[in-house]
Phi, psi and omega in degrees: 000131185268176185296329184290320176291322175302311183295329174298311183290326175292329177292332172281352182080026173227176181205189184290341181291336184267002185248138174261130183237130175226150171246126189232161174289141184274184181229170178092193188286147178160343178063225189296323178305309185292331184277336186265324191258142175263071182266353178279138182251127181241122177241145173221128174277106186308312182302322188256337184085006182285133185243147176222131174233121183238133179222025186293323182249173174279332183277131178292325183291320183290319172298328175293314176299316178298319179291322178289324174299317182293317181294321176296321173299315180300319182286325173294320185288321178297319176297323185286325177292324174297316177299315183295324180292322179293317182294317180294327177288327174294320182286323174301311183293328183292316176297328186285319192264357181287156179293141177291145178283165181304315182297321178298317174303313179299311181299325180291314183295319180303316182294324179293320182295318183296317182293322181296324176302315181297319179289331180293329183286346179289138179254176175288134179286118182278148184276351187260105173259000000 
């Protein structure tokens, strides 16, 4: 794992200690080579459960670099979504609690007056049917 990926993980508040890493045999076409070597890299971030499985190259080292880069990208995307959700919730709360504009107040009062006129025309219900 190179320094750039380590710094990306550190910025997210995680590190290689939180990641489970396994080298497994691949699947698919490739014959004897794919059946004998464990070049597929499987990573799982324990706290979040995010998993990555890479079998793009024949080299275990190359697959390892790709897997770590993809894991960092997935964790960054997850953190970005969480930050967006917090920001959106804050914006919804701000809009809900902001003061009404002058035009909105006028419309609201007019609507109340209009409804009151309709209600004023209602009479008492008499009991003799």
